[in-house]
All heavy atoms as TSV, in Angstrom:
chain	resi	resn	atom	element	x	y	z
A	1	MET	N	N	102.961	264.839	119.846
A	1	MET	CA	C	104.099	265.457	119.185
A	1	MET	C	C	105.180	265.853	120.200
A	1	MET	O	O	106.344	265.598	119.984
A	1	MET	CB	C	103.617	266.677	118.391
A	1	MET	CG	C	104.719	267.477	117.787
A	1	MET	SD	S	105.044	266.945	116.122
A	1	MET	CE	C	105.941	268.328	115.536
A	2	ALA	N	N	104.792	266.471	121.297
A	2	ALA	CA	C	105.779	266.887	122.299
A	2	ALA	C	C	106.514	265.686	122.875
A	2	ALA	O	O	107.715	265.752	123.129
A	2	ALA	CB	C	105.103	267.677	123.415
A	3	GLY	N	N	105.789	264.566	123.052
A	3	GLY	CA	C	106.426	263.355	123.549
A	3	GLY	C	C	107.468	262.816	122.592
A	3	GLY	O	O	108.516	262.323	123.002
A	4	GLU	N	N	107.182	262.913	121.300
A	4	GLU	CA	C	108.144	262.459	120.290
A	4	GLU	C	C	109.405	263.309	120.331
A	4	GLU	O	O	110.513	262.795	120.201
A	4	GLU	CB	C	107.514	262.519	118.903
A	4	GLU	CG	C	106.429	261.505	118.674
A	4	GLU	CD	C	105.753	261.666	117.328
A	4	GLU	OE1	O	106.299	262.366	116.458
A	4	GLU	OE2	O	104.673	261.095	117.161
A	5	LEU	N	N	109.231	264.610	120.503
A	5	LEU	CA	C	110.390	265.501	120.561
A	5	LEU	C	C	111.218	265.228	121.807
A	5	LEU	O	O	112.442	265.278	121.765
A	5	LEU	CB	C	109.949	266.955	120.518
A	5	LEU	CG	C	109.332	267.420	119.209
A	5	LEU	CD1	C	108.850	268.860	119.335
A	5	LEU	CD2	C	110.295	267.280	118.049
A	6	GLU	N	N	110.571	264.926	122.915
A	6	GLU	CA	C	111.291	264.595	124.143
A	6	GLU	C	C	112.145	263.349	123.944
A	6	GLU	O	O	113.236	263.249	124.457
A	6	GLU	CB	C	110.311	264.386	125.304
A	6	GLU	CG	C	109.773	265.663	125.879
A	6	GLU	CD	C	110.840	266.554	126.489
A	6	GLU	OE1	O	111.708	266.050	127.226
A	6	GLU	OE2	O	110.807	267.762	126.222
A	7	GLY	N	N	111.628	262.386	123.184
A	7	GLY	CA	C	112.360	261.157	122.915
A	7	GLY	C	C	113.584	261.376	122.050
A	7	GLY	O	O	114.515	260.573	122.058
A	8	CYS	N	N	113.612	262.456	121.294
A	8	CYS	CA	C	114.742	262.760	120.410
A	8	CYS	C	C	115.885	263.461	121.142
A	8	CYS	O	O	117.018	263.445	120.663
A	8	CYS	CB	C	114.278	263.643	119.256
A	8	CYS	SG	S	113.148	262.827	118.131
A	9	LYS	N	N	115.596	264.066	122.273
A	9	LYS	CA	C	116.623	264.843	122.969
A	9	LYS	C	C	117.834	264.017	123.377
A	9	LYS	O	O	118.964	264.462	123.176
A	9	LYS	CB	C	116.020	265.562	124.175
A	9	LYS	CG	C	115.189	266.757	123.774
A	9	LYS	CD	C	114.700	267.512	124.983
A	9	LYS	CE	C	113.899	268.719	124.533
A	9	LYS	NZ	N	113.461	269.513	125.686
A	10	PRO	N	N	117.657	262.809	123.944
A	10	PRO	CA	C	118.861	262.042	124.282
A	10	PRO	C	C	119.701	261.683	123.061
A	10	PRO	O	O	120.926	261.774	123.106
A	10	PRO	CB	C	118.310	260.779	124.961
A	10	PRO	CG	C	116.969	261.170	125.463
A	10	PRO	CD	C	116.447	262.161	124.463
A	11	LEU	N	N	119.057	261.329	121.954
A	11	LEU	CA	C	119.807	260.991	120.744
A	11	LEU	C	C	120.537	262.212	120.202
A	11	LEU	O	O	121.702	262.128	119.818
A	11	LEU	CB	C	118.884	260.406	119.674
A	11	LEU	CG	C	119.560	260.001	118.374
A	11	LEU	CD1	C	120.673	258.990	118.603
A	11	LEU	CD2	C	118.526	259.452	117.397
A	12	SER	N	N	119.880	263.338	120.212
A	12	SER	CA	C	120.521	264.579	119.769
A	12	SER	C	C	121.725	264.908	120.646
A	12	SER	O	O	122.794	265.276	120.157
A	12	SER	CB	C	119.507	265.720	119.809
A	12	SER	OG	O	120.103	266.929	119.453
A	13	GLY	N	N	121.554	264.754	121.954
A	13	GLY	CA	C	122.664	264.997	122.878
A	13	GLY	C	C	123.809	264.028	122.662
A	13	GLY	O	O	124.983	264.404	122.732
A	14	LEU	N	N	123.467	262.771	122.393
A	14	LEU	CA	C	124.494	261.759	122.145
A	14	LEU	C	C	125.294	262.100	120.891
A	14	LEU	O	O	126.530	262.095	120.906
A	14	LEU	CB	C	123.853	260.384	122.004
A	14	LEU	CG	C	124.806	259.230	121.692
A	14	LEU	CD1	C	125.769	259.002	122.846
A	14	LEU	CD2	C	124.033	257.974	121.375
A	15	LEU	N	N	124.606	262.421	119.808
A	15	LEU	CA	C	125.304	262.756	118.561
A	15	LEU	C	C	126.142	264.023	118.726
A	15	LEU	O	O	127.256	264.103	118.211
A	15	LEU	CB	C	124.305	262.902	117.416
A	15	LEU	CG	C	123.602	261.608	117.011
A	15	LEU	CD1	C	122.513	261.890	115.987
A	15	LEU	CD2	C	124.584	260.570	116.501
A	16	SER	N	N	125.622	264.984	119.457
A	16	SER	CA	C	126.381	266.208	119.723
A	16	SER	C	C	127.639	265.900	120.532
A	16	SER	O	O	128.732	266.392	120.225
A	16	SER	CB	C	125.503	267.203	120.470
A	16	SER	OG	O	126.231	268.344	120.815
A	17	GLY	N	N	127.497	265.082	121.557
A	17	GLY	CA	C	128.654	264.705	122.373
A	17	GLY	C	C	129.699	263.945	121.576
A	17	GLY	O	O	130.898	264.192	121.704
A	18	LEU	N	N	129.240	263.022	120.733
A	18	LEU	CA	C	130.175	262.258	119.896
A	18	LEU	C	C	130.903	263.170	118.916
A	18	LEU	O	O	132.103	263.012	118.682
A	18	LEU	CB	C	129.438	261.150	119.147
A	18	LEU	CG	C	128.937	259.994	120.005
A	18	LEU	CD1	C	128.091	259.045	119.173
A	18	LEU	CD2	C	130.087	259.264	120.658
A	19	ALA	N	N	130.185	264.126	118.344
A	19	ALA	CA	C	130.819	265.065	117.411
A	19	ALA	C	C	131.851	265.926	118.132
A	19	ALA	O	O	132.943	266.161	117.611
A	19	ALA	CB	C	129.755	265.942	116.746
A	20	GLN	N	N	131.522	266.394	119.325
A	20	GLN	CA	C	132.476	267.200	120.092
A	20	GLN	C	C	133.725	266.402	120.412
A	20	GLN	O	O	134.838	266.924	120.334
A	20	GLN	CB	C	131.826	267.699	121.380
A	20	GLN	CG	C	130.792	268.770	121.156
A	20	GLN	CD	C	130.184	269.236	122.457
A	20	GLN	OE1	O	130.856	269.305	123.485
A	20	GLN	NE2	N	128.897	269.550	122.417
A	21	ASP	N	N	133.540	265.133	120.755
A	21	ASP	CA	C	134.675	264.276	121.083
A	21	ASP	C	C	135.513	263.982	119.842
A	21	ASP	O	O	136.726	264.187	119.823
A	21	ASP	CB	C	134.177	262.980	121.709
A	21	ASP	CG	C	135.298	262.016	122.048
A	21	ASP	OD1	O	136.360	262.465	122.519
A	21	ASP	OD2	O	135.111	260.807	121.844
A	22	ALA	N	N	134.875	263.538	118.779
A	22	ALA	CA	C	135.594	263.078	117.596
A	22	ALA	C	C	136.180	264.206	116.750
A	22	ALA	O	O	137.289	264.092	116.247
A	22	ALA	CB	C	134.661	262.231	116.724
A	23	PHE	N	N	135.447	265.282	116.607
A	23	PHE	CA	C	135.856	266.309	115.654
A	23	PHE	C	C	136.411	267.566	116.298
A	23	PHE	O	O	137.052	268.367	115.631
A	23	PHE	CB	C	134.688	266.651	114.732
A	23	PHE	CG	C	134.162	265.436	114.014
A	23	PHE	CD1	C	132.937	264.889	114.345
A	23	PHE	CD2	C	134.922	264.815	113.036
A	23	PHE	CE1	C	132.467	263.762	113.699
A	23	PHE	CE2	C	134.460	263.682	112.389
A	23	PHE	CZ	C	133.227	263.157	112.720
A	24	HIS	N	N	136.153	267.745	117.587
A	24	HIS	CA	C	136.643	268.946	118.263
A	24	HIS	C	C	137.601	268.618	119.397
A	24	HIS	O	O	138.104	269.519	120.055
A	24	HIS	CB	C	135.467	269.781	118.775
A	24	HIS	CG	C	134.524	270.197	117.690
A	24	HIS	ND1	N	134.867	271.072	116.695
A	24	HIS	CD2	C	133.245	269.820	117.437
A	24	HIS	CE1	C	133.842	271.236	115.879
A	24	HIS	NE2	N	132.841	270.476	116.303
A	25	GLY	N	N	137.818	267.325	119.642
A	25	GLY	CA	C	138.818	266.893	120.617
A	25	GLY	C	C	138.512	267.191	122.068
A	25	GLY	O	O	139.425	267.416	122.844
A	26	HIS	N	N	137.252	267.184	122.472
A	26	HIS	CA	C	136.907	267.391	123.874
A	26	HIS	C	C	137.128	266.081	124.630
A	26	HIS	O	O	136.338	265.152	124.505
A	26	HIS	CB	C	135.446	267.850	124.024
A	26	HIS	CG	C	135.215	269.222	123.501
A	26	HIS	ND1	N	135.485	270.346	124.243
A	26	HIS	CD2	C	134.745	269.653	122.302
A	26	HIS	CE1	C	135.193	271.413	123.520
A	26	HIS	NE2	N	134.746	271.016	122.338
A	27	PRO	N	N	138.209	265.979	125.404
A	27	PRO	CA	C	138.574	264.709	126.049
A	27	PRO	C	C	137.659	264.293	127.195
A	27	PRO	O	O	137.634	263.131	127.570
A	27	PRO	CB	C	139.984	264.973	126.573
A	27	PRO	CG	C	140.030	266.448	126.794
A	27	PRO	CD	C	139.150	267.051	125.719
A	28	GLY	N	N	136.877	265.190	127.759
A	28	GLY	CA	C	136.041	264.848	128.899
A	28	GLY	C	C	134.766	264.104	128.543
A	28	GLY	O	O	134.027	263.669	129.417
A	29	ILE	N	N	134.506	263.937	127.263
A	29	ILE	CA	C	133.288	263.251	126.838
A	29	ILE	C	C	133.596	261.766	126.732
A	29	ILE	O	O	134.228	261.314	125.792
A	29	ILE	CB	C	132.774	263.827	125.507
A	29	ILE	CG1	C	132.464	265.302	125.689
A	29	ILE	CG2	C	131.545	263.058	125.040
A	29	ILE	CD1	C	132.070	266.015	124.444
A	30	THR	N	N	133.148	261.040	127.725
A	30	THR	CA	C	133.424	259.610	127.795
A	30	THR	C	C	132.140	258.807	127.584
A	30	THR	O	O	131.036	259.343	127.667
A	30	THR	CB	C	133.999	259.239	129.171
A	30	THR	OG1	O	132.997	259.498	130.161
A	30	THR	CG2	C	135.263	260.031	129.481
A	31	GLU	N	N	132.328	257.531	127.343
A	31	GLU	CA	C	131.184	256.631	127.210
A	31	GLU	C	C	130.318	256.686	128.466
A	31	GLU	O	O	129.086	256.772	128.373
A	31	GLU	CB	C	131.691	255.207	126.983
A	31	GLU	CG	C	130.605	254.172	126.942
A	31	GLU	CD	C	131.153	252.762	126.813
A	31	GLU	OE1	O	132.098	252.535	126.037
A	31	GLU	OE2	O	130.606	251.883	127.501
A	32	GLU	N	N	130.950	256.645	129.614
A	32	GLU	CA	C	130.198	256.654	130.873
A	32	GLU	C	C	129.445	257.970	131.068
A	32	GLU	O	O	128.299	257.979	131.526
A	32	GLU	CB	C	131.136	256.397	132.060
A	32	GLU	CG	C	130.437	256.400	133.403
A	32	GLU	CD	C	129.260	255.439	133.517
A	32	GLU	OE1	O	129.253	254.380	132.862
A	32	GLU	OE2	O	128.307	255.758	134.261
A	33	LEU	N	N	130.049	259.084	130.715
A	33	LEU	CA	C	129.369	260.376	130.831
A	33	LEU	C	C	128.130	260.406	129.939
A	33	LEU	O	O	127.041	260.779	130.382
A	33	LEU	CB	C	130.308	261.522	130.453
A	33	LEU	CG	C	129.650	262.900	130.420
A	33	LEU	CD1	C	129.363	263.387	131.828
A	33	LEU	CD2	C	130.511	263.885	129.668
A	34	LEU	N	N	128.286	259.996	128.695
A	34	LEU	CA	C	127.159	260.001	127.765
A	34	LEU	C	C	126.044	259.074	128.257
A	34	LEU	O	O	124.867	259.441	128.242
A	34	LEU	CB	C	127.621	259.592	126.364
A	34	LEU	CG	C	128.566	260.571	125.675
A	34	LEU	CD1	C	129.132	259.952	124.409
A	34	LEU	CD2	C	127.869	261.889	125.372
A	35	ARG	N	N	126.418	257.887	128.686
A	35	ARG	CA	C	125.403	256.935	129.152
A	35	ARG	C	C	124.693	257.448	130.395
A	35	ARG	O	O	123.468	257.446	130.475
A	35	ARG	CB	C	126.021	255.567	129.435
A	35	ARG	CG	C	124.959	254.485	129.707
A	35	ARG	CD	C	125.570	253.203	130.227
A	35	ARG	NE	N	126.185	253.373	131.529
A	35	ARG	CZ	C	125.505	253.465	132.674
A	35	ARG	NH1	N	124.198	253.405	132.690
A	35	ARG	NH2	N	126.152	253.615	133.809
A	36	SER	N	N	125.465	257.908	131.374
A	36	SER	CA	C	124.854	258.321	132.646
A	36	SER	C	C	123.990	259.572	132.497
A	36	SER	O	O	122.982	259.706	133.178
A	36	SER	CB	C	125.928	258.542	133.713
A	36	SER	OG	O	126.733	259.653	133.388
A	37	GLN	N	N	124.358	260.459	131.591
A	37	GLN	CA	C	123.595	261.697	131.418
A	37	GLN	C	C	122.396	261.537	130.484
A	37	GLN	O	O	121.377	262.197	130.667
A	37	GLN	CB	C	124.509	262.805	130.870
A	37	GLN	CG	C	125.591	263.233	131.818
A	37	GLN	CD	C	125.033	263.925	133.046
A	37	GLN	OE1	O	124.217	264.822	132.954
A	37	GLN	NE2	N	125.469	263.471	134.223
A	38	LEU	N	N	122.539	260.681	129.476
A	38	LEU	CA	C	121.514	260.608	128.429
A	38	LEU	C	C	120.671	259.336	128.472
A	38	LEU	O	O	119.495	259.356	128.113
A	38	LEU	CB	C	122.173	260.744	127.055
A	38	LEU	CG	C	122.954	262.047	126.854
A	38	LEU	CD1	C	123.791	261.966	125.604
A	38	LEU	CD2	C	122.004	263.226	126.813
A	39	TYR	N	N	121.263	258.233	128.876
A	39	TYR	CA	C	120.570	256.941	128.900
A	39	TYR	C	C	120.873	256.204	130.206
A	39	TYR	O	O	121.383	255.087	130.184
A	39	TYR	CB	C	121.001	256.084	127.705
A	39	TYR	CG	C	120.613	256.664	126.369
A	39	TYR	CD1	C	121.501	257.443	125.638
A	39	TYR	CD2	C	119.354	256.428	125.828
A	39	TYR	CE1	C	121.139	257.977	124.408
A	39	TYR	CE2	C	118.988	256.948	124.592
A	39	TYR	CZ	C	119.883	257.730	123.893
A	39	TYR	OH	O	119.532	258.252	122.679
A	40	PRO	N	N	120.563	256.806	131.357
A	40	PRO	CA	C	120.937	256.185	132.635
A	40	PRO	C	C	120.262	254.842	132.895
A	40	PRO	O	O	120.798	254.021	133.646
A	40	PRO	CB	C	120.512	257.223	133.673
A	40	PRO	CG	C	119.479	258.045	132.994
A	40	PRO	CD	C	119.843	258.049	131.533
A	41	GLU	N	N	119.123	254.603	132.255
A	41	GLU	CA	C	118.406	253.348	132.481
A	41	GLU	C	C	118.973	252.187	131.666
A	41	GLU	O	O	118.619	251.032	131.890
A	41	GLU	CB	C	116.905	253.533	132.154
A	41	GLU	CG	C	116.578	253.681	130.686
A	41	GLU	CD	C	116.921	255.037	130.054
A	41	GLU	OE1	O	117.339	255.973	130.747
A	41	GLU	OE2	O	116.776	255.143	128.824
A	42	VAL	N	N	119.875	252.485	130.727
A	42	VAL	CA	C	120.430	251.447	129.852
A	42	VAL	C	C	121.729	250.920	130.460
A	42	VAL	O	O	122.644	251.698	130.754
A	42	VAL	CB	C	120.691	252.010	128.432
A	42	VAL	CG1	C	121.322	250.965	127.538
A	42	VAL	CG2	C	119.394	252.540	127.828
A	43	PRO	N	N	121.830	249.601	130.645
A	43	PRO	CA	C	123.073	249.035	131.191
A	43	PRO	C	C	124.245	249.247	130.230
A	43	PRO	O	O	124.049	249.290	129.012
A	43	PRO	CB	C	122.766	247.545	131.330
A	43	PRO	CG	C	121.316	247.366	131.080
A	43	PRO	CD	C	120.812	248.591	130.400
A	44	PRO	N	N	125.460	249.382	130.769
A	44	PRO	CA	C	126.632	249.620	129.920
A	44	PRO	C	C	126.794	248.602	128.793
A	44	PRO	O	O	127.166	248.963	127.680
A	44	PRO	CB	C	127.805	249.553	130.891
A	44	PRO	CG	C	127.223	249.899	132.214
A	44	PRO	CD	C	125.813	249.373	132.188
A	45	GLU	N	N	126.514	247.325	129.065
A	45	GLU	CA	C	126.707	246.297	128.034
A	45	GLU	C	C	125.716	246.438	126.876
A	45	GLU	O	O	125.987	245.970	125.772
A	45	GLU	CB	C	126.653	244.883	128.630
A	45	GLU	CG	C	125.346	244.518	129.286
A	45	GLU	CD	C	125.249	244.951	130.748
A	45	GLU	OE1	O	126.165	245.603	131.279
A	45	GLU	OE2	O	124.218	244.615	131.359
A	46	GLU	N	N	124.594	247.106	127.092
A	46	GLU	CA	C	123.653	247.386	126.003
A	46	GLU	C	C	123.956	248.719	125.340
A	46	GLU	O	O	123.654	248.931	124.165
A	46	GLU	CB	C	122.211	247.391	126.530
A	46	GLU	CG	C	121.716	246.031	126.951
A	46	GLU	CD	C	120.298	246.076	127.497
A	46	GLU	OE1	O	119.551	247.019	127.170
A	46	GLU	OE2	O	119.944	245.163	128.251
A	47	PHE	N	N	124.545	249.630	126.102
A	47	PHE	CA	C	124.839	250.965	125.573
A	47	PHE	C	C	126.016	250.935	124.605
A	47	PHE	O	O	126.013	251.655	123.606
A	47	PHE	CB	C	125.129	251.929	126.734
A	47	PHE	CG	C	125.352	253.343	126.290
A	47	PHE	CD1	C	124.306	254.107	125.803
A	47	PHE	CD2	C	126.613	253.914	126.365
A	47	PHE	CE1	C	124.503	255.416	125.399
A	47	PHE	CE2	C	126.833	255.220	125.962
A	47	PHE	CZ	C	125.771	255.974	125.477
A	48	ARG	N	N	127.020	250.108	124.870
A	48	ARG	CA	C	128.228	250.075	124.032
A	48	ARG	C	C	127.944	249.806	122.555
A	48	ARG	O	O	128.444	250.533	121.692
A	48	ARG	CB	C	129.229	249.068	124.580
A	48	ARG	CG	C	129.974	249.596	125.750
A	48	ARG	CD	C	131.073	248.662	126.243
A	48	ARG	NE	N	131.425	249.053	127.586
A	48	ARG	CZ	C	131.041	248.414	128.678
A	48	ARG	NH1	N	130.339	247.313	128.586
A	48	ARG	NH2	N	131.381	248.862	129.864
A	49	PRO	N	N	127.144	248.780	122.214
A	49	PRO	CA	C	126.856	248.557	120.794
A	49	PRO	C	C	126.072	249.714	120.155
A	49	PRO	O	O	126.314	250.070	119.001
A	49	PRO	CB	C	126.020	247.276	120.776
A	49	PRO	CG	C	126.235	246.627	122.091
A	49	PRO	CD	C	126.605	247.713	123.050
A	50	PHE	N	N	125.155	250.299	120.924
A	50	PHE	CA	C	124.395	251.449	120.435
A	50	PHE	C	C	125.328	252.624	120.174
A	50	PHE	O	O	125.254	253.282	119.135
A	50	PHE	CB	C	123.320	251.816	121.461
A	50	PHE	CG	C	122.535	253.052	121.116
A	50	PHE	CD1	C	121.704	253.072	120.006
A	50	PHE	CD2	C	122.621	254.175	121.909
A	50	PHE	CE1	C	120.971	254.204	119.695
A	50	PHE	CE2	C	121.893	255.315	121.609
A	50	PHE	CZ	C	121.063	255.333	120.504
A	51	LEU	N	N	126.243	252.863	121.094
A	51	LEU	CA	C	127.209	253.949	120.952
A	51	LEU	C	C	128.101	253.727	119.730
A	51	LEU	O	O	128.343	254.648	118.948
A	51	LEU	CB	C	128.061	254.047	122.222
A	51	LEU	CG	C	129.065	255.184	122.291
A	51	LEU	CD1	C	128.355	256.529	122.290
A	51	LEU	CD2	C	129.911	255.041	123.548
A	52	ALA	N	N	128.555	252.501	119.544
A	52	ALA	CA	C	129.397	252.181	118.383
A	52	ALA	C	C	128.636	252.423	117.077
A	52	ALA	O	O	129.194	252.952	116.115
A	52	ALA	CB	C	129.872	250.732	118.461
A	53	LYS	N	N	127.363	252.054	117.064
A	53	LYS	CA	C	126.550	252.264	115.870
A	53	LYS	C	C	126.389	253.759	115.582
A	53	LYS	O	O	126.514	254.205	114.433
A	53	LYS	CB	C	125.177	251.621	116.062
A	53	LYS	CG	C	124.294	251.691	114.865
A	53	LYS	CD	C	122.963	251.019	115.166
A	53	LYS	CE	C	122.595	250.102	114.041
A	53	LYS	NZ	N	121.345	249.404	114.286
A	54	MET	N	N	126.132	254.547	116.610
A	54	MET	CA	C	125.962	255.992	116.429
A	54	MET	C	C	127.273	256.648	115.988
A	54	MET	O	O	127.270	257.543	115.154
A	54	MET	CB	C	125.448	256.646	117.719
A	54	MET	CG	C	124.037	256.244	118.091
A	54	MET	SD	S	122.815	256.619	116.815
A	54	MET	CE	C	122.454	254.987	116.211
A	55	ARG	N	N	128.394	256.175	116.518
A	55	ARG	CA	C	129.696	256.697	116.062
A	55	ARG	C	C	129.898	256.417	114.575
A	55	ARG	O	O	130.355	257.271	113.828
A	55	ARG	CB	C	130.837	256.038	116.849
A	55	ARG	CG	C	131.163	256.694	118.124
A	55	ARG	CD	C	132.484	256.167	118.697
A	55	ARG	NE	N	132.775	256.843	119.925
A	55	ARG	CZ	C	132.864	256.260	121.108
A	55	ARG	NH1	N	132.706	254.966	121.220
A	55	ARG	NH2	N	133.121	256.966	122.181
A	56	GLY	N	N	129.566	255.202	114.160
A	56	GLY	CA	C	129.703	254.827	112.756
A	56	GLY	C	C	128.827	255.672	111.852
A	56	GLY	O	O	129.266	256.123	110.791
A	57	ILE	N	N	127.598	255.896	112.272
A	57	ILE	CA	C	126.682	256.727	111.478
A	57	ILE	C	C	127.217	258.147	111.363
A	57	ILE	O	O	127.211	258.744	110.289
A	57	ILE	CB	C	125.270	256.702	112.099
A	57	ILE	CG1	C	124.630	255.336	111.887
A	57	ILE	CG2	C	124.393	257.814	111.533
A	57	ILE	CD1	C	123.354	255.114	112.650
A	58	LEU	N	N	127.685	258.680	112.467
A	58	LEU	CA	C	128.213	260.046	112.471
A	58	LEU	C	C	129.442	260.166	111.577
A	58	LEU	O	O	129.552	261.100	110.771
A	58	LEU	CB	C	128.543	260.463	113.899
A	58	LEU	CG	C	128.802	261.933	114.150
A	58	LEU	CD1	C	127.559	262.748	113.859
A	58	LEU	CD2	C	129.221	262.139	115.589
A	59	LYS	N	N	130.357	259.211	111.673
A	59	LYS	CA	C	131.559	259.245	110.834
A	59	LYS	C	C	131.207	259.111	109.361
A	59	LYS	O	O	131.765	259.787	108.509
A	59	LYS	CB	C	132.538	258.153	111.255
A	59	LYS	CG	C	133.227	258.476	112.552
A	59	LYS	CD	C	134.194	257.397	112.955
A	59	LYS	CE	C	134.825	257.735	114.295
A	59	LYS	NZ	N	135.763	256.714	114.733
A	60	PHE	N	N	130.241	258.244	109.046
A	60	PHE	CA	C	129.808	258.085	107.658
A	60	PHE	C	C	129.205	259.386	107.147
A	60	PHE	O	O	129.510	259.819	106.029
A	60	PHE	CB	C	128.796	256.948	107.532
A	60	PHE	CG	C	128.244	256.818	106.143
A	60	PHE	CD1	C	128.989	256.215	105.146
A	60	PHE	CD2	C	126.995	257.319	105.836
A	60	PHE	CE1	C	128.491	256.117	103.855
A	60	PHE	CE2	C	126.488	257.223	104.554
A	60	PHE	CZ	C	127.229	256.616	103.559
A	61	ALA	N	N	128.355	260.014	107.945
A	61	ALA	CA	C	127.709	261.259	107.526
A	61	ALA	C	C	128.751	262.342	107.251
A	61	ALA	O	O	128.672	263.048	106.246
A	61	ALA	CB	C	126.724	261.728	108.585
A	62	PHE	N	N	129.737	262.461	108.125
A	62	PHE	CA	C	130.753	263.489	107.926
A	62	PHE	C	C	131.690	263.149	106.779
A	62	PHE	O	O	132.128	264.034	106.054
A	62	PHE	CB	C	131.530	263.751	109.219
A	62	PHE	CG	C	130.831	264.721	110.111
A	62	PHE	CD1	C	129.981	264.258	111.111
A	62	PHE	CD2	C	130.981	266.078	109.951
A	62	PHE	CE1	C	129.310	265.152	111.933
A	62	PHE	CE2	C	130.316	266.976	110.756
A	62	PHE	CZ	C	129.471	266.510	111.758
A	63	SER	N	N	131.994	261.889	106.572
A	63	SER	CA	C	132.866	261.528	105.452
A	63	SER	C	C	132.133	261.756	104.136
A	63	SER	O	O	132.728	262.180	103.156
A	63	SER	CB	C	133.348	260.084	105.563
A	63	SER	OG	O	132.284	259.177	105.389
A	64	ASP	N	N	130.824	261.499	104.109
A	64	ASP	CA	C	130.028	261.742	102.914
A	64	ASP	C	C	129.950	263.243	102.625
A	64	ASP	O	O	130.074	263.669	101.481
A	64	ASP	CB	C	128.620	261.157	103.086
A	64	ASP	CG	C	127.819	261.205	101.806
A	64	ASP	OD1	O	128.377	260.846	100.748
A	64	ASP	OD2	O	126.645	261.596	101.855
A	65	LEU	N	N	129.778	264.053	103.665
A	65	LEU	CA	C	129.751	265.497	103.474
A	65	LEU	C	C	131.083	266.001	102.941
A	65	LEU	O	O	131.134	266.867	102.070
A	65	LEU	CB	C	129.432	266.209	104.792
A	65	LEU	CG	C	127.985	266.224	105.223
A	65	LEU	CD1	C	127.867	266.838	106.617
A	65	LEU	CD2	C	127.127	267.000	104.252
A	66	GLY	N	N	132.166	265.451	103.454
A	66	GLY	CA	C	133.490	265.851	102.978
A	66	GLY	C	C	133.691	265.510	101.525
A	66	GLY	O	O	134.222	266.299	100.747
A	67	ALA	N	N	133.232	264.346	101.113
A	67	ALA	CA	C	133.358	263.943	99.708
A	67	ALA	C	C	132.535	264.854	98.821
A	67	ALA	O	O	132.972	265.236	97.736
A	67	ALA	CB	C	132.918	262.491	99.546
A	68	ARG	N	N	131.361	265.241	99.264
A	68	ARG	CA	C	130.523	266.144	98.476
A	68	ARG	C	C	131.164	267.516	98.359
A	68	ARG	O	O	131.087	268.156	97.329
A	68	ARG	CB	C	129.141	266.259	99.101
A	68	ARG	CG	C	128.326	265.017	98.920
A	68	ARG	CD	C	126.956	265.208	99.491
A	68	ARG	NE	N	126.267	263.936	99.559
A	68	ARG	CZ	C	125.050	263.787	99.988
A	68	ARG	NH1	N	124.367	264.839	100.383
A	68	ARG	NH2	N	124.499	262.597	100.020
A	69	SER	N	N	131.771	267.992	99.450
A	69	SER	CA	C	132.417	269.309	99.416
A	69	SER	C	C	133.562	269.328	98.430
A	69	SER	O	O	133.751	270.278	97.690
A	69	SER	CB	C	132.943	269.677	100.808
A	69	SER	OG	O	131.874	269.811	101.707
A	70	VAL	N	N	134.342	268.253	98.394
A	70	VAL	CA	C	135.461	268.148	97.446
A	70	VAL	C	C	134.906	268.122	96.028
A	70	VAL	O	O	135.423	268.810	95.140
A	70	VAL	CB	C	136.316	266.906	97.732
A	70	VAL	CG1	C	137.315	266.657	96.624
A	70	VAL	CG2	C	137.039	267.063	99.068
A	71	ALA	N	N	133.853	267.377	95.801
A	71	ALA	CA	C	133.266	267.299	94.461
A	71	ALA	C	C	132.758	268.657	94.019
A	71	ALA	O	O	132.954	269.064	92.865
A	71	ALA	CB	C	132.132	266.272	94.440
A	72	LYS	N	N	132.119	269.420	94.904
A	72	LYS	CA	C	131.635	270.735	94.550
A	72	LYS	C	C	132.791	271.683	94.270
A	72	LYS	O	O	132.725	272.504	93.381
A	72	LYS	CB	C	130.737	271.291	95.656
A	72	LYS	CG	C	129.380	270.632	95.682
A	72	LYS	CD	C	128.502	271.271	96.720
A	72	LYS	CE	C	127.139	270.582	96.718
A	72	LYS	NZ	N	126.227	271.200	97.653
A	73	ALA	N	N	133.860	271.576	95.052
A	73	ALA	CA	C	135.030	272.435	94.832
A	73	ALA	C	C	135.646	272.137	93.468
A	73	ALA	O	O	136.117	273.043	92.790
A	73	ALA	CB	C	136.058	272.218	95.945
A	74	ASP	N	N	135.618	270.867	93.038
A	74	ASP	CA	C	136.151	270.500	91.734
A	74	ASP	C	C	135.352	271.127	90.600
A	74	ASP	O	O	135.871	271.355	89.519
A	74	ASP	CB	C	136.163	268.984	91.556
A	74	ASP	CG	C	137.236	268.318	92.411
A	74	ASP	OD1	O	138.150	269.055	92.883
A	74	ASP	OD2	O	137.159	267.100	92.619
A	75	ASP	N	N	134.084	271.441	90.852
A	75	ASP	CA	C	133.249	272.069	89.822
A	75	ASP	C	C	133.760	273.450	89.468
A	75	ASP	O	O	133.510	273.963	88.387
A	75	ASP	CB	C	131.790	272.197	90.304
A	75	ASP	CG	C	131.113	270.838	90.393
A	75	ASP	OD1	O	131.616	269.862	89.787
A	75	ASP	OD2	O	130.063	270.758	91.069
A	76	PHE	N	N	134.501	274.095	90.380
A	76	PHE	CA	C	134.973	275.439	90.168
A	76	PHE	C	C	136.372	275.495	89.536
A	76	PHE	O	O	136.883	276.544	89.248
A	76	PHE	CB	C	134.988	276.224	91.483
A	76	PHE	CG	C	133.605	276.451	92.016
A	76	PHE	CD1	C	133.138	275.754	93.115
A	76	PHE	CD2	C	132.766	277.381	91.421
A	76	PHE	CE1	C	131.873	275.959	93.606
A	76	PHE	CE2	C	131.492	277.596	91.890
A	76	PHE	CZ	C	131.037	276.887	92.993
A	77	SER	N	N	136.981	274.340	89.347
A	77	SER	CA	C	138.333	274.373	88.787
A	77	SER	C	C	138.329	274.187	87.292
A	77	SER	O	O	137.378	274.003	86.635
A	77	SER	CB	C	139.215	273.326	89.451
A	77	SER	OG	O	138.607	272.080	89.550
């Protein structure tokens, strides 16, 4: 179990970094920073598609949450 949790830490850090960059405007969070800090063993050419996929998932999750919030707000009108 502890090993599984250790394996989740880089992904959690990646999603957190992407959220800070995309939604909070932290300009210092770059592809190279995320790769070197979280996935140093992964070559850049393999990391880029993974990063793009995680960005897409994160944007979809937040857009879905936004749509749900609007729908719930409409229930009160």
